[in-house]
N, C-alpha and C positions, 0 to 999 in steps of 0.2 A: 301399589308401589310408589314410593316417593319420587318426584322428578329429580333428574340429574342436576346437581349444582357442582360445578367444578371446585375442587379444593385448591384454594390459592397457595397453601403451604406446599402441596405436592406439585402443583402446576400440571396436573394430569389433564391433558387435552386429547388423548388417544381414545377413540370411540371404542375399540375392542376392550381396552382396559375398563372403560366405563361399563361395557356390557358385562364382561365377566365379574367385575367386582362392583356391581351396582350398589352395594351396601355403602360405598363411599358417599352416597348422597345425603347421608345423615350428618350434615356439617356441624362441626362444633361438639358433637357428642361422641364421635368415633374417630379413630385413626386406622390407616391401612398398615398392613405388615410389609416391611421393606427390608433391604439389607444394603450395606455399604458397597459390596461387590456381589456379583451373581454367585448363588450357592449351588446351583444345579449346572453341571458341565455336560457336554455330549456323553461323556462316559457314563453319567448317572441317568441320562434321559432315555425314555422309551417313546416310540411312536407307533402305537398299536393300530392307527387308522390311517388311510391315505389322506382323508380330509374329515374334519369335524366342524360343524356349524352350530353355533349357539344362538339362541333367540330368547330374549327376556320376555316377561309376561306383559310388559306395558305395550299400549297400543302403538306408541311411537318407537318402540325397540325395533331396530332393524337387525337382521341376522348378520352375524360376524363369522365368515368362513376362513378357517385356518387350514392350509394346505401343507402336507408334510414335505420338507426339504431336508434330507438326511436325518439328523437326530432332533430336529426342531420343526415346529409348526410356524408358518408365516402368513400374515395377512397385512393389508394396507390400512393404516388409520385414515381418519377423515381428511387429513392434509397430505395423504399420499405416502407418509412415512411408514416404513416397515415396523411391525409390531411382531415380536417373536414369543412363542409360547413353548416352554419345555415342560414335559411331564415326568416327574420322578416316581416311579412305581413304589408304593408303600406295602399294600397287601390287597389282594383280591381286586375290587373295583376302585380302590383309593389311591390317589395320587397327590403329590404336592405340585401345584401349578405355579410356575414362575414366568411371569410376563415382563418382557423388556422392551423398551423403545426409547425414543428421544423426545423430550419435551420441546415443542416447536418455540415457545416463548423464551425459554432459558437456554436451550441447547443442551441441557443436562440429561444424562441417562436416568430413566426411571425404571425401578425394579419393584415389582409387586408380587405378592404371594396369596394363595388361597389353598386350603386343603379341599380336594375335590373328589367327589364320588361320581363316577360315570356308570350309569345304569343303562347299557345299550338296549336291553329288552324293553325297558319302560321309556326309552328315548328321553332320559332326563340327565341333567348334571346338576348336583347340589354343592355349593360352597360352604365351608365351615372355616372359621377363623380367618375371614377375609378382612375383617376390621376388628378393632379392639379399642381399649381405653387404657388409661393409666393403671387401672386394676389388673391388666394383663401382664405388666412387667413383673418379671421373675428371672431366676437364672437362665441365661440364654436369650432372654427377650428383654431389651432395654428401651426406655424412652429416649427418643431423638427427635428434637423439634416437635412437630405435631403428629408424629407417627410412632409406631412400635418397630424398632429394628431387630431383626433376627441375627443373633450372633452364632447360634448353634441350631442348625436345622433339625437336629434330633430332639432338641427341646421343644421346638415349634410342633413337630409331628406328635410328640407325646401330649402336648397340651391340646392339640386338636382331637386326638383320640379320647382324652379325658372328657371333653365336651360331648362327644358322640356317645360315649359310655353313660354319660348322665342324661342322655335323651335330649340333648340340645337340638333345637330346630335348625335346619340350614339357614345361613345368612341369605341365600338366594338360590332359587331353583330355575334352571333354564330347560327349554326344550332343546333336544339335540338331534342332529342327523349326522350319522357317520357313514363313511364309505370305505 
């Protein structure tokens, strides 16, 4: 796994976002998926676990534990700022993960997405479409600065499903513990 290199265009300094969306480490070749405003509300979110802990495969990757608080999961970033995770159920073990937090340097809200498969029996979580390139721009997904903005969550879901149907490998696989 490539080491984490912060993306200056996004200003992502939140460790849990780095952990969940580790694919952001491929600087210059990829962009993350984001949106201008959150696309998953409490009404759309599910919290099937009391707590979910993600651990990357790198030796330096520390676990990130998210605890349920109503319809959202919460953890503290490296700087103590809260990071929020909402899971929108899609089908079966698949969810859209929306992570939000505040960038310490700019004070701006950060919203990042990944299509997520949670396999409780295998104790793994796989991310798909957590990063992209200019080639991923299509109706409902537009280029904005150095990232891909989601304007239509259903277009993003369909695009992720297409990748899985074409046997795309996960962007990242995490070990998980759920309670």
